[in-house]
C-alpha positions as CSV (number, residue, x, y, z in Angstrom):
1,M,115.0,-2.2,-68.4
2,K,117.8,-2.8,-70.7
3,G,118.5,0.0,-73.3
4,G,116.7,-0.3,-76.6
5,G,113.5,-1.8,-75.1
6,P,110.1,-0.1,-75.0
7,A,111.0,1.9,-71.9
8,A,114.0,3.4,-73.7
9,R,112.0,5.1,-76.5
10,P,109.5,7.8,-75.7
11,D,106.9,6.5,-78.3
12,G,107.5,3.0,-77.0
13,W,106.5,3.7,-73.4
14,L,104.1,6.6,-73.8
15,R,101.8,5.7,-76.7
16,P,100.8,2.2,-75.5
17,L,99.7,3.8,-72.1
18,L,97.3,6.3,-73.4
19,F,94.1,4.4,-73.8
20,R,94.4,0.8,-72.6
21,I,90.9,0.3,-71.1
22,A,88.2,-2.0,-72.5
23,V,84.7,-2.3,-71.3
24,A,83.3,-5.6,-70.1
25,A,79.7,-5.0,-70.9
26,S,78.6,-8.1,-69.0
27,R,80.0,-6.8,-65.8
28,G,78.8,-3.3,-66.4
29,R,82.2,-1.7,-65.4
30,A,85.5,-0.8,-66.9
31,E,88.0,-3.6,-67.0
32,L,91.7,-3.1,-67.7
33,K,93.7,-4.8,-70.3
34,W,97.1,-6.2,-69.2
35,P,100.0,-5.8,-69.1
36,L,99.8,-2.3,-67.7
37,T,102.9,-0.7,-69.2
38,G,104.9,-0.9,-72.3
39,A,107.8,-2.3,-70.1
40,V,105.8,-5.2,-68.8
41,S,105.1,-8.4,-70.8
42,F,104.5,-12.0,-70.1
43,L,108.0,-13.0,-70.4
44,A,107.3,-16.7,-70.2
45,S,104.2,-17.4,-72.2
46,T,102.4,-19.6,-74.7
47,R,100.0,-18.3,-77.4
48,V,96.3,-19.1,-77.5
49,N,94.4,-17.7,-80.5
50,G,97.3,-15.3,-81.0
51,N,97.2,-13.9,-77.5
52,A,100.0,-14.3,-74.9
53,V,98.9,-16.5,-72.0
54,P,101.2,-17.1,-69.0
55,V,102.5,-20.6,-68.5
56,L,101.0,-21.9,-65.2
57,D,102.0,-25.5,-65.4
58,R,105.0,-26.1,-63.1
59,E,106.7,-28.6,-65.4
60,Q,106.1,-26.8,-68.5
61,A,107.4,-23.5,-67.0
62,G,110.5,-25.3,-65.7
63,I,109.9,-24.2,-62.1
64,H,112.7,-25.3,-59.7
65,P,111.1,-26.7,-56.5
66,G,112.0,-24.9,-53.4
67,E,114.3,-22.4,-55.1
68,I,114.2,-18.9,-53.7
69,A,115.3,-15.9,-55.9
70,I,116.1,-12.8,-54.0
71,L,115.9,-9.8,-56.1
72,C,117.8,-6.8,-54.9
73,G,119.1,-3.4,-56.1
74,T,122.1,-1.6,-54.7
75,R,123.6,1.8,-55.4
76,G,126.6,3.5,-53.9
77,R,126.9,1.9,-50.5
78,P,128.9,-1.3,-50.8
79,D,129.8,-1.3,-47.1
80,M,126.1,-1.5,-46.0
81,F,125.4,-4.1,-48.7
82,S,128.3,-6.1,-47.3
83,E,126.6,-6.2,-43.9
84,S,123.4,-7.4,-45.6
85,L,125.3,-10.2,-47.3
86,A,126.8,-11.2,-44.0
87,S,123.4,-11.5,-42.4
88,L,122.3,-13.7,-45.4
89,K,125.4,-15.9,-45.1
90,A,124.7,-16.4,-41.3
91,T,121.0,-17.1,-41.6
92,V,120.3,-19.1,-44.8
93,R,120.1,-22.8,-44.3
94,D,119.7,-24.1,-47.9
95,K,122.2,-22.0,-49.7
96,A,122.2,-24.1,-52.9
97,R,118.5,-23.3,-53.4
98,T,118.7,-19.6,-52.4
99,H,119.9,-17.4,-55.2
100,L,120.6,-13.7,-55.0
101,W,120.2,-11.4,-58.1
102,V,121.6,-7.9,-57.7
103,Y,120.9,-4.9,-59.9
104,V,123.8,-2.3,-60.1
105,D,123.3,0.9,-62.2
106,E,125.8,1.1,-64.9
107,D,126.9,4.6,-63.7
108,D,127.5,3.4,-60.1
109,A,131.2,3.6,-60.2
110,V,131.6,3.0,-56.4
111,T,129.7,-0.3,-56.3
112,R,131.3,-1.5,-59.7
113,S,134.7,-0.8,-58.3
114,A,134.0,-2.8,-55.1
115,I,132.8,-5.7,-57.2
116,E,135.9,-5.6,-59.4
117,S,138.3,-5.3,-56.4
118,G,136.6,-8.1,-54.5
119,A,135.7,-5.8,-51.6
120,I,132.2,-7.2,-51.5
121,P,132.3,-10.5,-49.5
122,D,131.0,-13.9,-50.8
123,P,127.6,-14.4,-49.2
124,G,128.1,-18.3,-49.5
125,L,125.1,-18.6,-51.9
126,P,124.8,-18.1,-55.7
127,L,125.2,-14.5,-56.4
128,H,124.3,-13.0,-59.8
129,W,125.2,-9.4,-60.7
130,H,123.2,-7.5,-63.3
131,I,124.6,-4.2,-64.6
132,G,122.1,-2.0,-66.4
133,P,120.9,1.6,-66.9
134,R,119.6,3.4,-63.9
135,T,115.8,2.8,-63.7
136,A,113.2,5.4,-62.8
137,G,111.7,3.1,-60.1
138,L,112.0,-0.2,-58.4
139,G,109.4,-1.9,-60.7
140,Q,111.6,-1.7,-63.8
141,M,114.7,-2.8,-61.8
142,H,112.9,-6.0,-60.4
143,Q,111.4,-6.7,-63.8
144,A,114.9,-6.7,-65.3
145,L,116.2,-9.0,-62.7
146,W,113.3,-11.5,-63.1
147,K,113.9,-11.5,-66.8
148,A,117.6,-12.1,-66.3
149,S,117.0,-14.9,-63.8
150,G,115.2,-17.2,-66.2
151,Q,111.9,-17.0,-64.3
152,T,112.3,-20.5,-62.9
153,A,112.4,-20.1,-59.1
154,E,109.4,-21.2,-57.1
155,I,109.6,-18.2,-54.8
156,Y,110.6,-14.6,-55.3
157,M,111.7,-12.3,-52.6
158,L,112.3,-8.6,-53.0
159,S,115.0,-7.2,-50.8
160,T,117.3,-4.1,-50.5
161,D,120.9,-3.4,-50.0
162,K,120.3,-2.4,-46.3
163,S,118.3,-5.5,-45.3
164,H,119.3,-7.3,-42.2
165,F,118.1,-10.9,-42.1
166,A,117.8,-11.7,-38.4
167,T,116.1,-15.1,-38.2
168,P,118.3,-18.2,-38.6
169,G,116.8,-20.6,-41.1
170,W,114.3,-18.0,-42.5
171,D,114.6,-19.6,-45.9
172,E,113.1,-22.9,-44.6
173,V,110.3,-21.0,-43.0
174,V,109.4,-19.5,-46.3
175,R,109.7,-22.8,-48.2
176,A,107.3,-24.5,-45.7
177,K,104.7,-21.9,-46.0
178,F,104.8,-21.8,-49.8
179,A,104.6,-25.6,-49.9
180,E,101.0,-25.1,-48.5
181,Y,100.0,-23.3,-51.7
182,P,101.1,-25.5,-54.7
183,D,99.3,-23.3,-57.1
184,G,102.0,-20.7,-56.5
185,I,99.6,-17.9,-55.6
186,L,100.6,-16.4,-52.2
187,L,101.9,-13.1,-50.8
188,A,104.0,-13.6,-47.7
189,F,106.1,-11.2,-45.8
190,P,108.3,-11.0,-42.6
191,H,108.0,-8.8,-39.6
192,D,109.6,-5.4,-40.3
193,P,110.1,-3.5,-37.0
194,N,109.9,-0.1,-38.8
195,T,106.4,-0.5,-40.1
196,A,103.0,-1.8,-39.2
197,D,101.8,-5.2,-40.4
198,Q,102.5,-4.5,-44.0
199,A,104.3,-6.4,-46.8
200,T,107.3,-4.2,-47.0
201,Y,109.6,-7.1,-48.0
202,T,107.4,-8.8,-50.6
203,I,107.6,-12.6,-51.1
204,V,105.4,-14.1,-53.8
205,G,105.0,-17.4,-55.6
206,W,106.0,-18.1,-59.2
207,A,102.4,-18.2,-60.5
208,W,101.7,-14.8,-58.9
209,V,104.3,-13.1,-61.0
210,R,103.5,-15.1,-64.2
211,T,99.8,-14.3,-64.0
212,L,100.3,-10.6,-63.5
213,G,103.5,-10.2,-65.4
214,Y,105.1,-8.0,-62.8
215,F,106.2,-7.8,-59.1
216,Y,105.6,-4.1,-58.8
217,P,103.4,-2.2,-61.3
218,G,106.3,0.1,-62.5
219,Y,104.5,3.3,-61.8
220,F,106.2,4.8,-58.8
221,P,109.6,6.3,-58.2
222,F,109.4,5.7,-54.4
223,W,107.2,4.0,-51.8
224,F,103.7,2.7,-52.9
225,D,105.0,-0.4,-54.8
226,D,104.9,-2.6,-51.6
227,L,101.6,-1.2,-50.6
228,W,100.1,-2.0,-54.1
229,V,101.1,-5.7,-53.7
230,D,99.9,-5.6,-50.0
231,H,96.4,-4.5,-51.2
232,V,96.4,-7.1,-53.9
233,G,97.3,-9.8,-51.4
234,Q,94.5,-8.7,-49.0
235,M,91.9,-8.8,-51.8
236,V,93.1,-12.2,-53.0
237,G,92.9,-13.7,-49.5
238,R,96.4,-15.2,-49.7
239,Y,98.1,-12.9,-47.2
240,Q,100.5,-14.4,-44.7
241,K,102.9,-12.8,-42.2
242,L,105.8,-15.1,-41.4
243,P,107.6,-15.6,-38.1
244,I,110.8,-14.1,-39.4
245,V,112.4,-10.7,-39.0
246,I,114.0,-8.5,-41.6
247,A,114.9,-4.9,-40.6
248,P,116.8,-2.1,-42.3
249,I,120.4,-1.7,-41.3
250,R,120.9,1.5,-39.3
251,G,117.2,2.2,-39.3
252,R,114.7,3.4,-41.9
253,G,116.5,6.5,-43.0
254,R,115.2,9.1,-45.5
255,T,113.7,8.2,-48.9
256,Q,115.5,8.6,-52.1
257,R,113.7,10.1,-55.2
258,M,110.8,11.3,-53.1
259,R,109.1,14.4,-54.5
260,N,105.6,15.5,-55.2
261,V,104.0,13.1,-52.7
262,P,100.5,14.6,-52.9
263,F,100.3,13.6,-56.5
264,W,101.5,10.1,-56.0
265,V,99.2,9.5,-53.1
266,R,96.2,10.6,-55.1
267,F,97.4,8.6,-58.1
268,F,97.8,5.4,-55.9
269,Q,94.3,6.0,-54.5
270,L,92.7,6.3,-57.8
271,M,94.4,3.1,-59.2
272,L,92.5,0.9,-56.7
273,P,90.5,-0.5,-59.7
274,E,93.7,-1.8,-61.2
275,R,94.7,-3.6,-58.0
276,R,91.2,-5.0,-57.8
277,E,91.5,-6.3,-61.3
278,A,94.9,-7.9,-60.5
279,A,93.2,-9.6,-57.5
280,R,90.5,-11.0,-59.8
281,R,93.0,-12.4,-62.2
282,L,94.8,-14.2,-59.3
283,I,91.5,-15.5,-58.0
284,E,90.7,-17.1,-61.4
285,V,94.0,-18.8,-61.4
286,M,93.3,-20.1,-57.8
287,H,89.9,-21.3,-58.8
288,P,90.2,-22.1,-62.5
289,Q,86.6,-23.5,-62.6
290,A,83.6,-21.3,-62.0
291,G,81.7,-22.2,-59.1
292,A,81.0,-21.6,-55.4
293,A,84.6,-21.3,-54.3
294,R,85.4,-18.7,-57.0
295,D,82.3,-16.8,-56.2
296,A,83.1,-16.7,-52.5
297,A,86.5,-15.5,-53.1
298,L,85.3,-12.7,-55.5
299,R,82.7,-11.7,-52.9
300,A,85.4,-11.4,-50.2
301,M,87.6,-9.5,-52.6
302,E,84.8,-6.9,-53.1
303,T,84.5,-6.6,-49.4
304,V,88.2,-5.9,-48.9
305,A,88.2,-3.5,-51.9
306,A,85.4,-1.5,-50.3
307,R,87.3,-1.3,-47.0
308,L,90.5,-0.2,-48.7
309,A,88.6,2.5,-50.6
310,Q,87.2,3.8,-47.4
311,Q,90.6,3.9,-45.7
312,Q,92.1,5.8,-48.5
313,E,89.8,8.7,-48.0
314,Q,91.5,9.5,-44.7
315,F,94.6,10.9,-46.4
316,S,94.7,14.5,-47.3
317,D,96.9,16.4,-49.7
318,L,98.2,18.5,-46.8
319,Y,99.1,15.4,-44.8
320,A,100.9,13.9,-47.9
321,L,102.9,17.3,-48.1
322,F,103.9,16.8,-44.5
323,Q,105.1,13.2,-45.2
324,E,107.2,14.5,-48.0
325,E,109.0,17.1,-45.9
326,R,109.4,14.5,-43.1
327,H,110.8,11.7,-45.1
328,T,112.4,12.8,-48.4
329,A,116.2,12.7,-48.9
330,V,115.8,15.1,-51.9
331,S,116.7,18.7,-51.0
332,P,114.1,21.5,-51.9
333,E,116.6,22.8,-54.5
334,D,116.9,19.4,-56.2
335,R,113.2,18.9,-56.1
336,A,112.8,22.2,-58.0
337,R,115.1,20.9,-60.8
338,F,114.0,18.8,-63.8
339,D,114.6,15.1,-63.3
340,P,114.1,13.1,-66.5
341,L,113.5,9.8,-64.7
342,H,110.7,11.2,-62.5
343,F,109.2,13.1,-65.4
344,R,109.0,9.8,-67.3
345,L,107.1,8.1,-64.5
346,E,104.9,11.2,-63.9
347,T,104.0,11.4,-67.5
348,Q,103.1,7.7,-67.5
349,A,100.9,8.1,-64.5
350,V,99.1,11.2,-66.0
351,A,98.5,9.1,-69.1
352,R,96.9,6.4,-67.0
353,L,94.7,8.8,-65.2
354,L,93.6,10.2,-68.6
355,S,92.7,6.7,-69.8
356,F,90.4,6.2,-66.8
357,A,88.9,9.7,-67.2
358,E,88.2,9.0,-70.9
359,E,86.5,5.8,-70.1
360,F,84.3,7.2,-67.4
361,A,83.3,10.1,-69.5
362,R,82.4,7.8,-72.3
363,Q,80.1,5.9,-69.9
364,G,78.5,9.2,-68.8
365,Q,80.0,9.1,-65.4
366,H,81.4,12.6,-65.6
367,A,81.7,13.2,-61.9
368,E,83.9,10.2,-61.6
369,A,85.9,11.3,-64.6
370,L,86.6,14.7,-62.9
371,K,88.3,12.9,-59.9
372,Y,90.9,11.5,-62.4
373,L,91.3,14.9,-64.2
374,D,91.6,16.9,-61.1
375,A,94.4,14.5,-59.9
376,T,96.5,15.4,-63.0
377,L,96.6,19.0,-61.7
378,L,98.7,17.8,-58.8
379,S,101.4,16.7,-61.2
380,D,104.1,18.9,-62.9
381,V,102.6,17.9,-66.3
382,R,99.9,19.9,-68.0
383,V,98.0,18.1,-70.9
384,R,95.6,19.9,-73.2
385,W,93.5,16.7,-73.6
386,A,92.9,16.7,-69.8
387,E,91.8,20.4,-69.8
388,K,89.5,20.0,-72.8
389,L,87.9,16.8,-71.4
390,K,87.3,18.6,-68.1
391,V,85.5,21.3,-70.0
392,E,83.2,18.6,-71.5
393,C,82.6,16.9,-68.1
394,L,81.8,20.3,-66.4
395,R,79.3,21.1,-69.1
396,A,77.7,17.7,-68.8
397,L,77.3,18.3,-65.1
398,G,75.7,21.7,-65.7
399,R,78.6,23.7,-64.4
400,H,78.6,25.9,-67.4
401,A,80.3,29.0,-65.9
402,E,83.2,27.0,-64.8
403,A,83.4,25.2,-68.2
404,A,83.5,28.6,-70.0
405,E,86.2,29.9,-67.9
406,L,88.3,26.8,-68.2
407,E,87.7,26.8,-72.0
408,R,89.1,30.4,-72.3
409,A,92.1,29.3,-70.2
410,V,92.7,26.3,-72.5
411,L,92.5,28.4,-75.7
412,A,94.9,30.9,-74.1
413,A,97.5,28.2,-73.3
414,W,97.0,26.2,-76.5
415,P,95.7,28.5,-79.3
416,E,93.9,26.4,-81.8
417,R,94.3,29.1,-84.6
418,G,91.3,27.7,-86.4
419,L,91.1,30.4,-89.1
420,V,94.8,30.2,-89.9
421,R,94.6,26.3,-90.0
422,G,91.6,26.6,-92.4
423,L,93.4,29.0,-94.6
424,F,96.5,26.8,-94.7
425,R,94.4,23.7,-95.6
426,L,92.9,25.7,-98.4
427,L,96.3,26.9,-99.7
428,G,97.6,23.4,-99.4
429,M,94.8,22.0,-101.5
430,V,95.4,24.8,-104.1
431,A,99.1,24.1,-104.2
432,T,98.6,20.4,-104.5
433,E,96.1,20.7,-107.4
434,A,98.4,23.3,-109.2
435,K,101.3,20.9,-108.9
436,R,99.2,18.0,-110.3
437,L,98.1,20.1,-113.3
438,F,101.6,21.3,-113.9
439,V,102.9,17.7,-113.9
440,I,100.1,16.7,-116.4
441,A,100.9,19.7,-118.6
442,T,104.6,19.0,-118.5
443,N,104.1,15.3,-119.5
444,R,101.9,16.4,-122.4
445,S,104.4,18.9,-123.8
446,G,107.5,16.6,-123.3
447,P,109.3,14.6,-125.9
448,K,107.2,11.9,-127.7
């Protein structure tokens, strides 16, 4: 995001994350308030009873029919990006209605020099550069591009600087498919030879983004973002693979920013309720009137959610560690060093886990709360609140010996100094009262 916004201030992005859960008593379960992060907002909205509501009327929102906005980031590889642009130039049919928005980190001297010197070729379609601070993950980058674009395209496509567009006229295939869904709610994706049938190159309609307020949730420094949207699309039931091919130039390669995969896998798994809530919101836009159609869509959503939950249990922490060593581009030495961008996202994720744990504990579901608290232990962040809440949950489950041992460890790590604090409170009261009496006496003895 641009500097000076919520993501740029520690209190701006952390505090709003801590406890953003509300309970929908009629449903008997925890429901999440949106937007999810301090950096996400309904950028184009009206206000109803003081609350932001996304604009879902095409004309009122100023949507440009048939316009595709490709949102892409690049860093330090202008030669590869030039190859991607050449493939776009060769395959896009309606270039006037296909816009490319490109995010460039402000500290990326290589790419900025290539832009200024004209070394990056003209793709033959509208190209918009956006220079901004390096973001911690793809979610913030795409959010900034959407904001800069004016949010008026009918279709949004997320790409990379190493994407090779292999299908001539792919843009017309995309327009034809989205024309079948005039409500703007659809997740489509091309075939990617390097993955299974998964939406690695996300294509969504305008109403999808306006309803949720984001493309990607903004949690992850690598991977997971596309799988998050893939899950939502499956639960919504608007999930279409298109007969077009996009593949990474020179193969998949290793993953930048990848570290601590076991934590991020567990975090992703435990955030399934958020993906489920996103699907519910989209279904209510698809079926604005309560009735049989909405009920059927919600039942189908629950079935898919149950299947996804079962699938997630197949992944172990050990396998996640293997995946990290197999795919990461970050050396062991660099992974051992402090990374402020990764730390920001990890802290945000831990705060989200704590908010779930707090809510489950409040509802008396202490075993469920422990799942979220235990996940925080996989992170590099230790939080006193998490440890103290775990003590409460262990006691509530009758695991008193474990609770007592953990409580001693918590007091050792974060001494409460109760006697000292109590003494200081007493001395503070005495000092305050003495000062008050001194001021009164001084005023009485002063000049008349």
